[in-house]
N, C-alpha and C positions, 0 to 999 in steps of 0.2 A: 708249630711255634706254641711256645706254654703261655697259659693266659696271663702270666707278669709280663711278657715282651710285647699282648694287645694291647694291656693298659697300661695307660702311662702312667709312672709311680706318682703319689699322693705327693704334691707342692710342685711338681714340675713347670705347673703354670701352661700347662696343653690340655683343650679338650676334646675330649672323643669326639670323632666326626660325628657320633648319633645325635651328639647334644645337640650341632651346631643348628641355630633357628635361619633356615634361607626367609632372608626377607621377602614378603610379600609387595609385589609390582600393583599398581590399581592398572587395571584393563581401560582405556577409555571405552563408552558403550557405544554399538556401532551404530551408525548412522541409519541403517533402516528401520532399528526397534527407537530411538529417539525419534523420526521421523511420526514409525504407530503411536507413540504416545500424546505425540503432539496432534495430532489427529481424532484420538479417541477421546481426548483432554478438552478438543474444540469441541466438538457433536453435541457431548456430556454438556459443556457450557452451555453451548445454544438451547438446546433444548431444556436444560432445566432452567435456564431464564424464561425462556418460550413459555413455560408452564408456571411459573412464577406469574409471568406477568398477566395471564388469565386468570387465575389462584384473585389476584390485587384486584383487578378487572371486576369479577365476580363480587367480590366484596363489597366492592362499590357501585355495581349494578351500573355500569357505564364504562366501555374501553378507556383505557386511559390516556389513550394518540388516536388516529386514522391510523389504519393501515401502514401505511409507505414510514413515517417516523417511526413507528412503531418496530418493522423491520429494521431500518437501519441499528437502532439502538440494541434490540437483540443481538446482531449479528457483530457488532463491533465489541459487544458487551463479552458475548462467547470467546470471541476470539484472542479478548483479552485475559480471560480465565482459560484460556488453554493453552496460552503462552503462559501464562504463570505458574500455572503447574508444571508445564515441562519443565520452568526454569529451576523449579523448586526440583523436583526427583531425580532429571538425569541430566540437565548441560548447567555444569555449574558454572560456564560462563551468565548466565541472569541475562538482562536487558538488554547489557550491550553486547551479545550475539548475533541481536538484529540493528544495531548501530539505534537503540531506542532508549536510553542509560540517562539518566538523570546528568552525567558527565555529557551527555550528546547531544543536551537540549541547551539550544543557544539562541539571541537574539540577534547573532550575524546568520546564523543558520534559518531561521524561521523567516528571515526576513528575505534572505538570498531565494529559497525556497517560493515565499511569494511573489516575488517579482520576477522569477521566471517565470513561473506559471502565467504571472499575467500577461506581459510582455510574448510570449510564445503563442496565447490564442486573442491576446487583446491588437496587437501588429493587425495582422492578417486581417482581421473585422475591420480594422479602419480602414484597412487599402479598400475591403469590399465595398465597405460604404461612400468611401471617395470617387471612385468605379461606379457607384450606383446598384451594384450587384446587390448588396442589402439597401433594405430602405427603411427608415425609422418613422410608424405614424401613430398616430392619437389611438388611445385604448379606452377602455372601461376608468371608473373612477374607482381609488382608492388611496391609501397613505404609503410611498415610494419608502420612505425611512424604514417604515415597519415593515411594509413585506420585504425587503434588502435583510433586516435584520433574523428576520422570521427564516428567509432559504438559507442564508450564513449559517442559523442555527442548525436547519437539517442539512447542509451540505459537508458538515463536520465530522458525524459519525458516519454519513455517507460515503467520505471517502478515507475515512478509517479502516473501517473493515475490509475493502478490497485494498489498502495496503497492507495491511497485517495480513496477506491472506496469498497476495501475488509478490510482498517485496518483504515479506517478514521471515518466521523461521523457518519454511521451506525453501525460501529463496536463499537463505545463509546455507543451508544442506546442501543445495543443488552446487552454487558455486562451490563451497568446499571440495565437488566430486568433481566437476570441470570448468571451473572457471568461473570469474564473473560475469562475462561476456556470453558469453554460451546460459548464463542462468539467464542473464536479465533476458535474450533473445527467448528464452522457451517460458520462463513466467510473463512476457510481456503477451505471447501467444495465449496462452491462458486467461490474459487481462481483455484481450480483445472476444475469445471465446462467450467471456460473461455476459456479453452483451447484445446476443445473438439473438438474444427472443424478446430485444427494444423493440418498441412499436418503430416501421418503418427501416427496418436494421437489412444493408447489401451489402454486398463484399468490401463495397469502397466503404464505407464507414466500418467496420469490423479490420478492416486492414489501415483505417489512421486512428481508432481505438490502438490498436498493436504498436502503431508508433508513436503514439500518445503515452504506453505501456515505457518501451525502451528509455523515453524522454525519461520518463517518473526515473527510471530503474536508473539511470545512468547521473542523476544527482543524489539519490540515496549511496549509491559508491560514491561519487566522486566527493561527497562532502562526508561520508562515511555516518550519513544520518538519515534516517527515517522518517526522524520528524523532518526535515526538510522537504524530504519527497511527500509527506502529506500536505506538509503549508503550499509547496505548487498544486495538487491534486486540488485544494480546497479551491486555491487560487482562482484556477483553469476552469474551473466548474461559476465559482462566482462570479466571471465576467460575463458567461456565458447566461447566467440565469440573472443576476441580480443586477447589473449594468444595463448587457443587450435586450433584456426579456425575451432570450430566446431559447426553443428547446435543447434539453440537455440527454444528449446522446437517445433525440427523439424521445424522449419525458419532457413533454409541459410544467414551467414551476410557476405559471401566475402572470400576468403583465398590467401592472397598476399604472395606471396615468400614458403607457406608450408600450409600444413593439416593437419588432426589425422584424422585418419581413424580407423573405425573400424574391431577391429581384435581379436574378441574373442566372447563368448555367449553374442544375445544380450539381456538377463537377466541382466548380470552385468555390461555390457557397455552402454546398452537405445538403441543400434541400430542405426538406422535414426534420432530419436529422439534427440539425443545427452546422454552425460554421466550423466546430472544430471534426465535421469529415470531406471540409474542402480540402484540394488541392495547394488551395494558397495557404492554410494552416499549417499541411504538410513541409512546407517550405521555412514556415516559425518553428515546427517543433527540430526538422533538420540541421537546422541553425544552434538549434539549444543543445542536440546531443553530440554537435562537434565542437562547441564550448566545454560541454562537460567532459569527453574524450582527452580534449586541452587539459584542461586541470587535472584529469586523472593521470594524465602523462608525466606530469612534471611530480604528482604527488605519489605515482607510484600505486596507484589503488586499486587499477583496474589491470586483472591477469588479461 
């Protein structure tokens, strides 16, 4: 074949195949790579904030806060930075990927989460009080209102970093891979293991915290809102620490004016761990999970 036959004549409207531009298709970033970016960014965020916190304390010649509040603030900030950098670099969906966008921040979701967290542990505790298995008795002097406010301020970042770890981006990646229900179960086991080193931890307390993780994960998915799960988590802890003045996951938070003491069998009351580790509370959690599953079926949000 001659060159004139291979080359289209001028003005024919045909473009030689060698000159055709192949459209480029953007390939999605692999989930494992995105997870690695998130983990590295979060570790860098935590370490960076820890160093900055220490340097500021050195300049002031005094620690900014006691070790426990400082830990919660640094961990929350580090996880927020880790998520932010991940969304900026490899995850185009942004905060909506973890149901934590401004659109998903609603008063209805926050109120529903707070109500669920309050009732799930508050109603079983009320039953234990009526049975006499929990008992309220006087304690040392103190300002109840101020202590409750300080407790709430402490609990907000404490719940935030645990939610971002167990029901944030890693939850989203896991749910995309194995489905939301399996992701809830897997991340709830991690949530339970986070509390193994707490004072007084037993197999029962870890199992009940794991069940609480399933409860919170169900809220996150049913409402498509990490805000709602965070609100439920804060309310859950505040009922125990701010209202009942009991331990939260084995950690005492101060008991001005009064305290709630264990006066019944540990299997029911949770013993030194607090009411959240008792089987009576397990009933409240199971009821909450059932309600969230029903809501999810109607909205088809849990796979």
